[in-house]
C-alpha positions as CSV (number, residue, x, y, z in Angstrom):
1,M,-8.9,-9.2,17.2
2,P,-7.0,-11.4,14.8
3,R,-3.6,-10.0,13.5
4,K,-5.0,-10.3,9.7
5,N,-7.6,-7.7,11.0
6,I,-4.9,-5.4,12.5
7,I,-3.0,-5.3,9.3
8,G,-6.2,-4.6,7.4
9,L,-6.6,-1.3,9.8
10,L,-3.5,-0.4,9.4
11,S,-3.4,-0.7,5.6
12,I,-6.5,1.2,5.4
13,S,-5.0,4.2,7.1
14,I,-1.9,3.8,4.9
15,L,-3.7,4.4,1.8
16,I,-5.5,7.4,3.0
17,V,-2.4,8.9,4.0
18,I,-0.6,8.2,0.6
19,I,-3.2,10.2,-1.1
20,L,-3.0,12.9,0.7
21,A,0.8,12.9,0.8
22,T,1.4,12.7,-2.9
23,S,-1.7,14.8,-3.8
24,C,0.7,17.2,-5.8
25,A,3.5,14.6,-6.4
26,K,5.5,15.2,-9.7
27,E,4.5,13.0,-12.9
28,G,6.5,9.4,-13.0
29,R,8.3,10.2,-9.9
30,H,9.1,7.2,-7.1
31,Y,9.3,8.3,-4.0
32,S,11.6,6.0,-1.7
33,V,11.5,5.5,2.1
34,S,15.3,7.2,2.9
35,Q,17.9,5.1,4.6
36,E,18.0,7.3,7.2
37,F,14.3,6.3,8.2
38,K,15.2,2.7,7.3
39,D,17.8,2.9,9.9
40,Y,15.4,3.7,12.6
41,F,12.4,1.4,11.9
42,L,13.0,-1.3,9.2
43,F,14.5,-4.4,10.8
44,Q,15.0,-8.0,9.7
45,K,13.6,-11.3,10.6
46,G,15.7,-12.9,13.2
47,S,15.5,-9.3,15.3
48,F,14.4,-9.4,18.9
49,W,13.6,-6.6,21.9
50,I,12.5,-7.7,25.3
51,Y,10.9,-4.9,27.3
52,K,10.1,-4.6,30.9
53,N,7.1,-2.8,32.3
54,D,8.2,0.1,34.2
55,S,5.7,-0.5,37.1
56,T,4.9,-4.5,37.5
57,N,8.4,-5.6,36.3
58,V,6.5,-7.9,33.6
59,I,8.3,-8.5,30.6
60,D,7.6,-8.7,27.4
61,S,9.1,-10.0,23.9
62,A,8.7,-8.4,20.5
63,Y,10.0,-10.3,17.7
64,L,9.7,-10.1,13.9
65,T,6.9,-13.2,12.4
66,G,8.7,-12.7,9.2
67,S,10.8,-10.5,6.6
68,P,9.3,-7.0,6.0
69,Q,6.3,-7.0,3.5
70,Y,7.4,-4.6,0.7
71,T,5.2,-2.8,-1.9
72,V,5.1,-0.2,-4.3
73,L,1.7,1.9,-4.4
74,S,0.8,3.9,-7.3
75,T,-0.8,7.5,-6.3
76,G,-2.9,7.6,-9.5
77,E,-4.8,5.0,-11.9
78,K,-1.5,2.6,-12.3
79,R,-0.4,4.5,-15.3
80,K,3.3,4.5,-16.4
81,S,3.2,8.4,-15.4
82,D,1.5,7.9,-12.4
83,P,4.2,8.6,-9.1
84,T,4.8,5.6,-6.9
85,T,5.5,5.3,-3.6
86,E,7.0,2.4,-0.8
87,Q,5.5,0.9,2.0
88,Y,7.3,-1.8,4.3
89,F,5.3,-3.7,7.2
90,V,7.3,-4.9,9.6
91,D,4.8,-7.5,11.6
92,F,5.8,-8.3,15.5
93,Q,4.6,-11.0,17.7
94,S,4.3,-9.0,20.9
95,Q,2.0,-7.8,23.7
96,I,2.6,-4.1,23.7
97,L,3.4,-4.0,19.7
98,S,1.6,-5.5,16.8
99,G,3.6,-3.7,13.7
100,Y,5.1,-0.9,11.9
101,L,4.2,0.6,8.7
102,I,7.1,2.7,7.2
103,L,5.6,5.2,4.3
104,S,7.1,7.2,1.4
105,G,5.9,10.3,-0.1
106,E,7.2,13.1,-2.0
107,D,8.0,15.4,1.0
108,D,8.1,12.9,3.7
109,N,8.7,9.5,5.3
110,S,6.2,8.2,7.9
111,L,5.6,5.9,10.7
112,L,2.5,4.1,12.0
113,I,2.4,1.9,14.9
114,G,0.0,-0.6,15.6
115,V,0.2,-0.3,19.7
116,G,-1.0,-3.1,21.6
117,P,-3.7,-5.5,19.8
118,I,-6.0,-3.0,17.7
119,L,-4.8,0.6,18.3
120,N,-3.1,2.5,15.6
121,T,-0.8,5.4,16.2
122,W,1.6,7.7,14.5
123,G,5.0,7.3,15.1
124,I,6.7,10.0,13.3
125,I,6.4,11.9,10.3
126,D,9.8,13.2,9.7
127,Y,8.9,16.6,8.0
128,L,7.4,17.9,11.1
129,S,9.2,21.0,12.6
130,P,10.4,20.1,16.5
131,D,8.3,21.6,19.1
132,T,5.1,22.1,17.3
133,N,1.7,20.0,17.7
134,F,0.6,18.7,14.2
135,F,-3.2,17.5,13.5
136,I,-3.4,14.8,11.5
137,N,-6.9,14.6,9.5
138,S,-6.5,11.2,8.6
139,A,-7.1,7.9,10.3
140,P,-6.1,7.8,13.0
141,Q,-6.8,11.4,13.7
142,G,-5.0,13.2,16.7
143,Y,-2.1,15.4,17.0
144,I,1.6,14.8,17.0
145,K,4.6,16.4,18.8
146,L,8.6,16.2,17.8
147,W,10.7,17.0,20.1
148,P,14.0,18.1,18.9
149,K,16.8,14.9,19.0
150,L,18.5,13.7,21.8
151,P,22.2,12.9,21.5
152,T,21.9,10.1,24.5
153,I,19.4,8.7,26.7
154,E,20.1,5.8,29.2
155,I,17.4,3.1,29.9
156,N,17.8,0.2,32.2
157,S,21.7,1.3,32.3
158,I,22.2,1.4,28.6
159,I,23.2,4.3,26.6
160,F,21.4,5.0,23.7
161,S,22.3,7.6,20.9
162,N,20.5,9.7,18.8
163,I,17.1,9.7,19.9
164,I,13.9,10.8,18.2
165,H,11.2,11.4,20.7
166,T,7.6,11.8,19.5
167,R,3.9,12.0,21.1
168,F,0.9,10.8,19.2
169,Y,-2.5,11.7,21.4
170,N,-6.0,12.3,20.9
171,D,-9.3,11.7,23.0
172,N,-8.8,8.3,23.7
173,L,-4.9,7.7,23.8
174,N,-1.5,9.5,24.5
175,C,1.8,7.9,23.6
176,N,5.1,8.5,24.3
177,F,7.6,7.2,21.6
178,Y,11.4,6.9,21.5
179,F,13.4,5.7,19.1
180,A,17.1,4.9,18.6
181,K,19.0,4.9,15.2
182,N,19.7,1.3,14.3
183,I,17.6,-0.2,17.5
184,G,14.1,0.9,17.3
185,L,11.8,1.6,19.7
186,I,13.3,1.7,23.1
187,K,10.6,3.2,25.3
188,I,7.0,3.7,25.3
189,S,5.1,5.5,28.0
190,G,1.6,7.1,28.2
191,Y,-2.3,5.8,28.1
192,W,-3.5,3.2,26.2
193,E,-5.8,0.5,26.5
194,N,-7.7,2.5,29.5
195,K,-4.8,2.6,31.6
196,N,-1.5,3.8,32.4
197,Q,1.7,2.4,31.1
198,S,5.3,2.7,30.4
199,W,7.9,0.1,28.8
200,S,11.5,0.5,28.4
201,L,13.9,-2.0,26.5
202,L,15.9,-4.1,28.5
203,R,17.6,-6.1,25.8
204,Y,17.9,-6.6,22.1
205,H,19.1,-8.1,18.9
206,I,19.1,-6.3,15.8
207,I,19.5,-7.6,12.2
208,Q,18.9,-4.9,9.4
């Protein structure tokens, strides 16, 4: 599927979520993506990540194709009094990742991930309580679970700190994500593209 179609699919999902997340937003307010959320998920051109398949040892590189695309969205009819939210789109060139969509809302920030060439999955919604399964009734539908934050984790002999571990699953896929602060995705494992997969970060260069 062409990359422009992936962007279109992600944007449709974003608009649905913004409507739901900000339906009770206060008049005239602007809701920004928090700096904490940006530390985990927002990166600049020149960043790259090298992943290794844990079963086959195949290598995949992920790098940004350009600077993040920033948009301010109105939650109403574009009147001055309508609340507004932020959206960042981070486009990857990679076999296992196609993009991040970062969203702000009244009470939360959210991350939608393009996994592989066509699948859209939820990476995290930051108002969730740890160890609960939350059903998302908007595209893509499914359940998301957040685990308590891990202080450290070792992957390919590298020690990472401040780890977010989430899982998104529905009838077609099951993805476990591990994100490190100021680094991004360090591991993804589960079932997508009709097969079990596991990829771990091997090397990286980050610009934020």
